[in-house]
C-alpha positions as CSV (number, residue, x, y, z in Angstrom):
1,X,-12.4,-20.4,24.8
2,X,-12.3,-24.1,24.3
3,X,-12.9,-25.9,21.0
4,X,-13.0,-29.5,19.9
5,X,-10.9,-30.7,17.0
6,X,-7.8,-29.5,15.2
7,X,-6.2,-30.0,11.8
8,X,-3.1,-32.3,11.8
9,X,0.0,-31.8,9.7
10,X,-0.8,-35.1,7.9
11,X,-4.0,-33.6,6.4
12,X,-6.4,-35.3,8.8
13,X,-8.1,-34.0,12.0
14,X,-8.6,-35.2,15.5
15,X,-11.0,-34.5,18.4
16,X,-8.6,-33.0,20.9
17,X,-9.9,-30.3,23.3
18,X,-7.9,-27.2,22.5
19,X,-7.7,-23.8,24.1
20,X,-7.9,-20.5,22.1
21,X,-6.1,-17.5,23.6
22,X,-5.8,-13.9,22.5
23,X,-4.1,-10.8,23.4
24,X,-5.4,-7.3,23.7
25,X,-5.2,-4.7,20.9
26,X,-2.4,-2.1,21.2
27,X,-2.5,1.2,19.4
28,X,0.5,1.9,17.2
29,X,2.0,5.2,16.1
30,X,0.3,5.9,12.8
31,X,3.4,7.8,11.6
32,X,5.5,4.6,11.7
33,X,5.4,1.4,9.7
34,X,5.4,-2.1,11.2
35,X,8.6,-3.8,9.9
36,X,8.5,-7.1,11.8
37,X,6.8,-9.1,14.6
38,X,9.3,-10.8,16.9
39,X,8.1,-13.9,18.6
40,X,9.7,-15.5,21.7
41,X,12.4,-18.0,21.1
42,X,10.6,-20.6,23.2
43,X,7.8,-21.3,25.7
44,X,7.9,-22.1,29.4
45,X,5.2,-24.8,29.1
46,X,4.7,-26.8,26.0
47,X,4.6,-25.8,22.3
48,X,3.5,-22.4,21.1
49,X,1.5,-22.1,17.8
50,X,0.8,-18.7,16.3
51,X,-2.0,-18.8,13.7
52,X,-2.6,-15.1,13.2
53,X,-1.1,-11.7,13.5
54,X,-3.2,-8.9,12.2
55,X,-3.1,-5.1,11.8
56,X,-6.1,-2.8,11.3
57,X,-6.6,0.9,10.6
58,X,-9.7,0.9,12.9
59,X,-9.2,2.9,16.1
60,X,-8.8,1.0,19.4
61,X,-11.7,2.3,21.5
62,X,-10.8,0.6,24.8
63,X,-8.2,-1.8,26.2
64,X,-8.6,-5.2,24.7
65,X,-11.3,-4.3,22.1
66,X,-11.2,-2.8,18.6
67,X,-13.6,-0.1,17.6
């Protein structure tokens, strides 16, 4: 997905073309509790920005999609 515009740290915005990427859902063991999300120490190309990490109690119905 491509979107136009982004918020800037200064409080303004710009019209940069940005790419939105996602990952597929992964079923977790319901008997365990998520204690932490560990992100990579760096990237191989550019700067990584993480805007959301989410958990749900909805079942995962097929690879890459929530039920």
